C-alpha positions in Angstrom: 6.3 27.4 -2.6 6.6 23.6 -2.1 9.9 24.1 -0.1 8.2 26.6 2.2 5.2 24.3 2.9 7.5 21.3 3.3 9.7 23.2 5.8 6.7 24.1 7.8 5.2 20.6 7.7 8.3 18.8 8.6 8.4 20.5 12.0 5.0 19.0 12.8 5.1 15.6 11.1 8.7 14.6 10.8 10.8 13.7 7.7 9.4 10.1 7.4 5.7 11.1 7.4 6.4 14.1 5.1 8.3 11.9 2.6 5.7 9.1 2.6 2.8 11.7 2.4 4.5 13.3 -0.6 4.9 9.9 -2.4 1.3 9.0 -1.5 0.0 12.3 -2.9 2.0 11.9 -6.1 0.7 8.3 -6.7 -2.9 9.5 -6.0 -2.4 12.3 -8.6 -1.1 9.7 -11.1 -4.1 7.5 -10.5 -6.5 10.4 -10.9 -4.8 11.4 -14.2 -5.0 7.7 -15.4 -8.7 7.7 -14.7 -9.6 11.1 -16.0 -7.2 11.4 -18.9 -6.3 7.9 -20.1 -3.5 7.6 -22.7 -4.3 4.1 -23.9 -7.2 1.7 -24.2 -5.9 -0.5 -21.3 -7.4 1.6 -18.6 -6.0 1.8 -15.1 -3.6 -0.9 -14.2 -4.0 -2.9 -11.1 -0.4 -2.2 -10.1 -1.2 1.5 -10.0 -4.1 1.1 -7.7 -2.2 -1.3 -5.4 0.8 1.0 -5.3 -1.4 3.9 -4.3 -3.1 1.9 -1.6 0.2 0.7 -0.3 1.6 4.2 -0.1 -1.4 5.3 1.9 -1.1 2.3 4.2 2.6 3.2 4.8 1.5 6.7 5.8 -1.1 5.3 8.2 1.3 2.8 9.7 4.1 5.3 10.1 1.8 7.9 11.7 0.2 5.5 14.1 1.0 5.9 17.8 1.8 2.7 19.4 1.9 2.3 23.2 4.8 0.5 24.7 4.2 -2.3 27.0 5.8 -2.0 30.4 8.8 -4.3 30.7 9.4 -6.6 33.6 12.3 -4.5 34.9 10.3 -1.2 34.8 7.2 -2.6 36.5 9.3 -3.9 39.5 10.3 -0.4 40.5 
């Protein structure tokens, strides 16, 4: 099922966004499991939270649409 969904999504998002989104989703799931079903008394580690936030920041940056500035040679035409 995952392969079918990924094959559909990659046509619309591209390989980079799909890969980053997959990693972001996995890290969010790991964070949720750490919060809901802790395995030790240490609680959630800061590195886990920071890693999850960085993964979502990477998705946001990669999916942002940046406008190109006109270059000097193209504006002279």
